[in-house]
C-alpha positions as CSV (number, residue, x, y, z in Angstrom):
1,M,16.9,-24.4,0.6
2,Y,18.1,-21.8,-2.2
3,L,20.9,-20.2,0.1
4,N,23.6,-21.7,-0.8
5,Y,22.6,-22.1,-4.8
6,F,23.2,-18.5,-5.0
7,G,25.4,-17.8,-1.9
8,L,23.5,-16.1,0.7
9,A,24.0,-16.5,4.1
10,R,21.0,-15.5,5.2
11,A,17.6,-15.8,3.6
12,P,16.9,-12.6,2.4
13,Y,12.7,-12.1,1.7
14,R,12.0,-12.9,5.4
15,I,8.3,-11.8,6.7
16,T,9.2,-11.5,10.2
17,P,10.7,-8.0,10.9
18,D,14.5,-8.1,10.0
19,T,15.9,-4.8,11.6
20,E,19.7,-5.7,10.0
21,L,17.2,-5.8,6.3
22,F,15.9,-2.8,7.1
23,Y,15.4,-0.5,3.9
24,G,15.7,3.2,3.7
25,G,14.8,4.4,0.5
26,A,11.2,4.8,-0.6
27,E,11.2,7.6,2.5
28,R,11.4,4.8,5.1
29,G,14.2,5.9,6.1
30,D,13.3,9.7,6.9
31,I,10.1,9.0,8.2
32,L,12.5,7.0,11.1
33,D,14.6,10.1,11.4
34,A,11.4,12.4,11.9
35,L,9.8,10.0,14.2
36,A,13.1,9.2,16.8
37,Y,13.1,13.7,16.6
38,A,9.3,13.7,17.1
39,I,9.4,11.4,20.2
40,V,13.0,13.0,21.3
41,S,11.2,16.5,21.0
42,G,8.4,15.3,23.0
43,E,6.1,15.7,21.0
44,A,2.3,14.4,22.4
45,I,1.2,12.3,20.0
46,T,2.3,11.1,16.5
47,K,0.5,8.8,13.6
48,V,2.2,6.4,11.4
49,V,-0.7,5.2,8.8
50,G,0.0,2.2,6.2
51,E,-2.2,-0.6,4.0
52,V,-1.4,-4.5,5.8
53,G,2.0,-5.0,5.2
54,S,3.7,-1.8,4.3
55,G,6.6,-1.5,6.8
56,K,4.6,-1.0,9.9
57,T,5.9,-3.3,12.4
58,M,9.6,-3.1,10.6
59,L,9.1,1.2,11.8
60,C,8.5,-0.1,15.0
61,R,11.2,-1.9,15.4
62,M,13.8,0.4,13.7
63,L,12.5,3.1,16.7
64,E,13.4,1.0,19.4
65,H,16.6,1.0,18.3
66,K,17.1,3.7,17.2
67,L,15.8,6.2,20.2
68,P,17.9,7.1,22.2
69,D,19.0,4.8,26.1
70,N,16.8,7.8,28.3
71,V,14.2,6.3,26.4
72,E,11.6,3.6,27.7
73,I,9.2,2.4,25.5
74,V,5.5,0.4,26.0
75,Y,4.1,-1.8,23.9
76,L,0.2,-2.3,23.5
77,A,-0.3,-4.7,21.3
78,N,-4.4,-5.3,22.4
79,P,-6.1,-2.8,19.9
80,S,-9.4,-4.6,21.8
81,L,-8.7,-3.0,25.4
82,P,-11.3,-1.5,26.6
83,P,-10.7,1.8,28.1
84,E,-11.1,1.0,31.9
85,N,-7.9,-1.2,31.6
86,V,-5.4,0.6,29.6
87,L,-4.0,2.2,32.3
88,H,-3.5,-1.3,33.8
89,A,-1.9,-2.6,30.7
90,I,0.2,0.8,30.6
91,A,1.1,0.2,34.2
92,L,2.1,-3.8,34.3
93,E,4.1,-2.7,31.1
94,L,6.4,-0.4,33.7
95,D,6.2,-2.9,36.7
96,L,4.5,-1.0,38.7
97,P,2.9,-2.6,42.1
98,I,-0.8,-3.2,41.2
99,N,-3.6,-5.6,40.5
100,A,-6.6,-6.3,38.5
101,E,-8.8,-5.5,41.5
102,D,-7.3,-1.4,41.5
103,N,-9.4,1.3,40.5
104,R,-8.6,4.0,37.9
105,L,-8.1,7.1,40.6
106,H,-4.7,4.2,42.0
107,V,-3.6,2.9,38.8
108,M,-3.5,6.6,38.0
109,K,-2.0,7.8,40.9
110,L,1.1,5.6,40.6
111,L,1.1,5.9,37.0
112,Q,2.1,9.7,37.4
113,D,4.6,9.6,40.5
114,Y,6.7,7.3,38.5
115,L,6.2,9.4,35.5
116,L,6.8,12.4,37.5
117,Q,10.1,9.8,39.1
118,R,11.4,9.0,35.4
119,H,11.3,12.9,34.4
120,S,13.2,13.7,37.4
121,E,16.0,11.0,36.3
122,N,16.0,12.8,32.5
123,C,14.3,9.9,31.3
124,Q,11.3,10.4,28.9
125,V,8.3,7.2,28.4
126,V,6.5,6.5,25.0
127,V,3.5,4.7,23.8
128,F,3.8,2.5,20.9
129,V,0.3,1.6,20.2
130,E,0.0,-1.2,17.4
131,E,-2.8,-2.3,15.4
132,A,-4.7,1.6,16.3
133,Q,-7.2,1.1,13.9
134,G,-8.5,-1.5,15.8
135,M,-8.7,0.0,18.9
136,P,-12.0,1.5,20.7
137,L,-12.5,5.2,20.1
138,A,-13.3,5.5,23.8
139,T,-10.0,3.5,24.5
140,L,-8.1,5.9,21.9
141,E,-9.8,9.5,23.7
142,E,-8.2,7.7,27.3
143,I,-4.8,7.7,25.6
144,R,-5.4,11.1,24.5
145,L,-6.1,12.1,28.1
146,L,-2.6,10.6,29.6
147,S,-1.0,12.6,27.2
148,N,-2.0,15.1,29.3
149,L,-0.5,14.8,32.0
150,E,3.0,17.2,31.9
151,T,5.1,19.4,34.2
152,Q,5.0,23.3,33.2
153,H,7.2,22.5,30.3
154,H,7.2,19.2,29.2
155,K,4.9,15.7,28.5
156,L,5.1,13.2,30.5
157,L,4.3,10.8,28.2
158,Q,4.3,10.5,24.5
159,V,2.4,7.9,22.4
160,V,2.8,6.9,18.8
161,L,-0.1,5.5,16.6
162,F,0.5,2.8,14.5
163,G,-2.0,2.0,12.5
164,Q,-4.5,0.8,8.8
165,P,-6.4,3.8,6.7
166,E,-8.4,2.8,8.8
167,L,-7.5,4.6,11.6
168,D,-7.6,7.8,9.9
169,D,-11.2,7.5,9.4
170,G,-12.4,6.6,13.2
171,L,-10.3,9.8,14.1
172,K,-13.3,11.7,11.7
173,A,-15.4,10.8,14.5
174,R,-16.5,14.3,16.9
175,S,-16.5,12.1,19.7
176,V,-12.7,11.9,18.9
177,R,-11.5,15.2,17.7
178,Q,-9.1,16.5,20.5
179,I,-7.2,13.8,19.4
180,K,-6.9,14.9,16.3
181,E,-5.7,17.7,17.6
182,R,-3.3,16.5,19.8
183,I,-1.6,14.6,16.8
184,T,0.9,17.1,16.0
185,N,2.9,14.6,13.1
186,S,1.3,11.9,10.7
187,F,3.2,10.1,8.4
188,Y,2.2,7.8,5.8
189,L,4.0,4.7,4.0
190,A,3.4,4.2,0.5
191,P,3.8,1.5,-1.5
192,L,6.5,1.0,-2.9
193,R,7.2,1.8,-7.3
194,G,8.5,0.1,-9.5
195,V,12.6,1.3,-9.6
196,E,11.6,1.5,-6.1
197,I,10.9,-2.7,-6.1
198,R,13.7,-3.1,-8.4
199,D,16.2,-1.4,-5.5
200,Y,14.7,-3.1,-2.2
201,L,15.2,-6.4,-4.3
202,A,18.6,-6.0,-4.7
203,F,19.0,-4.6,-1.5
204,R,17.8,-7.5,0.7
205,L,20.3,-9.8,-1.8
206,H,23.4,-7.5,-0.8
207,L,22.9,-8.1,2.6
208,A,22.4,-11.0,2.5
209,G,25.5,-11.8,1.1
210,F,24.6,-12.0,-3.2
211,R,27.8,-11.0,-4.6
212,G,26.5,-11.5,-8.3
213,T,25.1,-9.8,-11.2
214,S,20.8,-9.5,-11.0
215,V,19.5,-12.3,-9.8
216,F,15.5,-10.7,-11.0
217,S,15.3,-10.5,-14.5
218,A,13.5,-7.3,-15.7
219,A,10.0,-9.6,-16.4
220,A,10.0,-10.7,-13.1
221,T,10.4,-7.7,-11.5
222,W,7.5,-6.5,-13.5
223,L,5.2,-9.3,-12.6
224,I,6.0,-8.9,-8.4
225,T,5.5,-5.6,-9.0
226,R,2.2,-5.6,-10.9
227,F,0.6,-8.5,-8.5
228,S,2.3,-7.5,-4.5
229,G,0.8,-3.8,-5.2
230,G,3.8,-2.5,-3.5
231,L,3.9,-3.9,0.0
232,M,7.6,-5.4,1.4
233,R,5.6,-8.3,3.0
234,R,3.7,-9.5,-0.7
235,I,7.3,-8.4,-1.9
236,N,9.1,-11.2,0.4
237,I,6.4,-13.7,0.1
238,I,6.3,-13.4,-4.1
239,A,9.9,-13.3,-3.9
240,D,11.2,-16.2,-2.2
241,K,9.0,-18.3,-3.5
242,A,10.3,-17.4,-7.0
243,M,14.1,-17.8,-5.5
244,L,13.1,-21.1,-4.6
245,A,11.4,-22.1,-8.5
246,A,14.1,-20.9,-10.1
247,F,16.7,-23.0,-7.7
248,S,14.2,-26.0,-8.5
249,S,14.6,-25.1,-11.7
250,G,19.0,-24.7,-12.1
251,S,18.8,-21.3,-12.9
252,R,20.7,-19.0,-12.0
253,V,18.2,-16.1,-12.4
254,V,15.0,-15.5,-11.6
255,T,12.8,-15.7,-15.0
256,A,9.3,-14.2,-15.7
257,R,8.0,-18.1,-15.5
258,H,9.7,-18.5,-12.0
259,A,8.0,-15.1,-10.9
260,W,4.8,-16.3,-12.3
261,S,5.2,-19.7,-10.6
262,A,5.0,-17.8,-7.1
263,I,2.8,-15.8,-7.8
264,R,0.2,-18.5,-8.5
265,D,1.2,-20.3,-4.9
266,C,0.2,-16.6,-3.1
267,E,-3.3,-16.7,-1.2
268,F,-3.4,-13.3,-1.8
269,V,-3.8,-13.1,-5.9
270,R,-6.9,-14.2,-7.6
271,L,-5.9,-15.0,-11.1
272,N,-8.8,-16.0,-13.7
273,R,-7.6,-18.8,-15.7
274,W,-7.5,-16.6,-19.5
275,L,-5.3,-14.3,-17.4
276,R,-2.4,-16.9,-16.5
277,P,-1.0,-17.0,-20.3
278,L,-1.7,-13.7,-21.1
279,L,-0.1,-12.0,-17.5
280,V,3.5,-14.2,-19.2
281,T,3.2,-13.3,-22.1
282,A,2.8,-9.6,-21.3
283,A,5.1,-9.6,-19.0
284,I,7.9,-10.8,-20.9
285,S,7.4,-8.4,-23.7
286,V,6.7,-5.2,-21.8
287,A,8.9,-5.2,-19.3
288,A,11.5,-2.9,-20.7
289,L,9.1,-0.6,-21.5
290,A,7.1,-0.9,-18.6
291,F,9.5,-1.0,-16.4
292,G,11.4,2.3,-17.2
293,A,7.9,4.0,-16.5
294,L,7.3,2.5,-13.2
295,N,9.4,5.0,-11.3
296,Q,6.0,7.4,-11.9
297,L,3.6,4.7,-10.7
298,S,2.2,4.6,-7.2
299,I,0.5,1.1,-6.7
300,G,-2.4,0.5,-4.4
301,E,-3.6,-2.7,-4.4
302,P,-2.1,-6.6,-5.3
303,L,-4.9,-7.1,-8.1
304,P,-3.3,-6.2,-11.6
305,A,-5.2,-4.0,-13.8
306,Q,-6.3,-6.2,-17.1
307,S,-5.7,-5.5,-20.0
308,V,-7.2,-6.1,-23.5
309,A,-6.1,-8.9,-25.5
310,M,-3.5,-8.6,-27.7
311,T,-4.9,-8.3,-30.6
312,P,-4.6,-5.6,-33.6
313,V,-7.5,-3.5,-33.4
314,K,-8.6,-4.7,-37.1
315,Q,-9.9,-8.2,-35.2
316,K,-12.9,-8.9,-33.1
317,T,-12.8,-7.2,-30.2
318,S,-10.9,-8.9,-26.8
319,E,-12.5,-11.6,-24.7
320,L,-11.5,-9.1,-22.4
321,F,-14.2,-7.3,-22.5
322,S,-16.6,-9.6,-24.7
323,H,-17.2,-12.3,-21.6
324,E,-20.6,-12.2,-21.9
325,T,-21.6,-12.5,-25.7
326,T,-19.0,-11.8,-28.8
327,A,-21.3,-12.9,-31.7
328,Q,-21.8,-9.8,-33.5
329,N,-18.1,-8.5,-32.8
330,D,-16.5,-11.4,-34.3
331,Q,-19.2,-10.4,-37.9
332,Q,-17.7,-6.7,-37.7
333,E,-15.0,-4.1,-36.3
334,V,-16.3,-1.3,-34.1
335,S,-16.5,1.8,-36.2
336,L,-14.0,4.6,-35.0
337,E,-15.9,7.9,-35.8
338,P,-14.3,11.4,-36.7
339,E,-15.5,12.4,-32.8
340,N,-15.7,8.6,-31.0
341,I,-16.9,8.4,-27.7
342,L,-13.3,6.6,-26.4
343,E,-11.5,10.8,-27.7
344,H,-14.9,11.8,-25.9
345,R,-13.7,10.6,-22.3
346,L,-10.3,11.0,-22.7
347,A,-11.1,15.0,-23.7
348,L,-14.0,15.2,-20.3
349,T,-10.7,13.3,-18.1
350,Q,-8.3,15.3,-19.1
351,N,-10.7,18.5,-16.8
352,W,-11.4,15.4,-14.4
353,L,-7.4,15.5,-13.5
354,A,-6.4,19.1,-13.6
355,E,-9.7,19.3,-10.9
356,V,-9.6,16.1,-9.0
357,K,-7.5,16.2,-4.9
358,P,-4.6,14.5,-5.2
359,K,-5.5,13.0,-1.7
360,Y,-8.9,11.3,-2.9
361,F,-9.1,7.9,-3.4
362,T,-9.7,5.9,-7.2
363,I,-10.6,2.6,-8.8
364,Q,-8.1,1.2,-11.2
365,V,-11.1,-0.9,-13.7
366,L,-8.5,-1.9,-16.7
367,W,-5.6,-0.9,-18.9
368,A,-5.1,-1.2,-22.3
369,Q,-2.2,-0.8,-25.3
370,P,-2.4,2.4,-28.0
371,D,-3.6,-1.0,-30.7
372,E,-6.4,-1.9,-28.5
373,Q,-8.5,1.1,-28.8
374,S,-11.4,-0.4,-30.9
375,A,-12.1,-3.1,-28.2
376,L,-11.8,-0.1,-25.7
377,E,-14.5,1.2,-27.7
378,A,-17.1,-1.6,-27.6
379,F,-16.4,-1.5,-23.5
380,L,-17.0,2.5,-23.4
381,R,-20.4,2.2,-25.9
382,E,-21.2,-1.1,-23.4
383,A,-20.5,1.1,-20.1
384,E,-22.7,3.8,-21.9
385,Q,-25.7,1.5,-21.9
386,N,-25.2,0.7,-18.9
387,K,-25.6,3.9,-17.3
388,E,-21.2,3.3,-16.2
389,L,-19.9,5.7,-18.6
390,D,-20.0,9.3,-16.6
391,Q,-18.2,7.5,-13.4
392,L,-15.2,6.2,-15.9
393,F,-12.4,8.3,-16.8
394,V,-9.8,7.8,-19.5
395,Y,-6.0,8.9,-19.9
396,R,-3.0,8.2,-21.7
397,A,0.1,7.2,-19.3
398,G,2.4,10.0,-19.3
399,G,0.2,11.6,-22.5
400,D,1.8,10.4,-24.7
401,V,-1.1,9.5,-27.4
402,A,1.2,6.3,-28.1
403,G,0.9,5.3,-24.9
404,P,-0.9,2.9,-23.1
405,I,-4.8,3.8,-22.1
406,N,-6.1,3.1,-18.2
407,V,-9.4,3.1,-17.3
408,V,-10.6,4.0,-13.7
409,F,-14.1,4.3,-12.2
410,G,-15.2,7.3,-9.9
411,E,-13.5,9.6,-7.2
412,F,-13.5,9.4,-3.4
413,S,-12.9,11.3,-0.4
414,S,-11.8,8.8,1.8
415,Y,-10.2,4.7,1.4
416,A,-13.6,3.6,3.8
417,L,-16.0,5.0,0.6
418,A,-13.7,4.2,-2.3
419,K,-13.9,0.5,-0.6
420,V,-17.8,0.0,0.1
421,A,-18.0,1.7,-4.1
422,L,-15.3,-1.0,-5.5
423,E,-17.3,-3.7,-3.6
424,S,-20.5,-2.0,-4.6
425,L,-20.0,-2.3,-8.9
426,P,-21.7,-4.0,-10.8
427,Q,-20.8,-7.5,-12.3
428,S,-20.3,-6.4,-15.7
429,L,-17.1,-4.0,-14.1
430,K,-16.0,-6.6,-11.6
431,H,-15.2,-9.1,-14.0
432,Y,-12.1,-7.5,-15.0
433,Q,-10.2,-7.0,-11.0
434,P,-10.6,-3.5,-10.3
435,F,-8.3,-2.5,-7.4
436,L,-8.1,0.9,-5.4
437,R,-5.9,3.6,-6.1
438,N,-4.6,7.2,-4.7
439,V,-5.1,9.6,-7.4
440,S,-1.8,10.9,-6.5
441,S,-0.6,8.2,-8.0
442,V,-2.7,8.3,-11.1
443,L,-1.5,12.1,-11.3
444,A,2.3,10.8,-11.6
445,E,0.7,8.3,-14.1
446,A,-0.2,10.6,-16.4
447,K,2.0,13.1,-15.4
448,L,0.4,16.2,-14.7
449,K,1.5,17.9,-10.8
450,A,-0.2,17.0,-8.2
451,S,-0.6,20.0,-5.8
């Protein structure tokens, strides 16, 4: 509907993978080149992991276009295949003369003969397994056995596994340790960060035919960044709805209010009613500052870390911190002792940041502006009473005494453990709509070197 209005020749933010709109930033182009090289070089098994909507399917389609003509591709799009059927599925994709009644040995013989023939013709065969995290471990093991088919110098069949982070958890099982040992290359599609999201939005518009100045305001980009989690599919959904909202209002610029209208219409975003006016106001007032710092951020999940209410220190504790009762805080401000609980947690967190492993996960609880320290102090004292304080880590973004203060919960060695912890949080913390983050992004935000 808005294409002619903005002078576009095509829809810029469709969620269906369109290889003509492939964005090579955020290491996508480098990963694509590395994948193609690994296949052409004859590597047995390669793995690509990324969250839902991070661009795995697009990368898979781009890889098909990038590989030379002598590479034949087999797609296994059904992750629930039992091990006894995977051979038949591959053979059928290769148009081999088999039927459902043929036994495994017969199908294996036909497949091996076909692979040897293709090898003699200087051709390669590669199997793309999509949604590999949903594939039974026994089926993965059967695919691993296929990767053993080889001549004296070359593999006859190669495999690329595309999956969500749960794939890594499944590969930790002892029963499939041989698969893990055969994986020669592993790639992770990280969510886009702030400046990358700004560039991605502009890149897509340019390829769609836009020739004007920037469409998305800094405040709108900030909101898209916060609520998309850096995932391309969600960025596309919000951006498309926001442009439609701008068109409907007769605006040539997508403002924070247009972006907010789009966000409220998205099923993957959960919002509390009190948060709506707060975030629009916050986006407008802090967009310039926040957008300049977003290049250092790596956002993990779509839910926003909630802020302490924008009130002076000497006023009552924020409603975000006092959703049950704030009567006593209405009468007195929280005392800030010389060695108060906030400063103590800030100091302890520096030790944690120096020791925690970047590959771990943590849970983002909330963030606070520098003038909200008394409310944050009250929150920490409540957490202390609830015996939650030892798991809370508090740091200033960029290590700047004037910067926003972030609060995260715990450290977890795997995505699965972090997800269980997130679901098990007490209601006092769930109130803030926490979400998962990579520790590496926390270290980057604190401007510490993640080694």
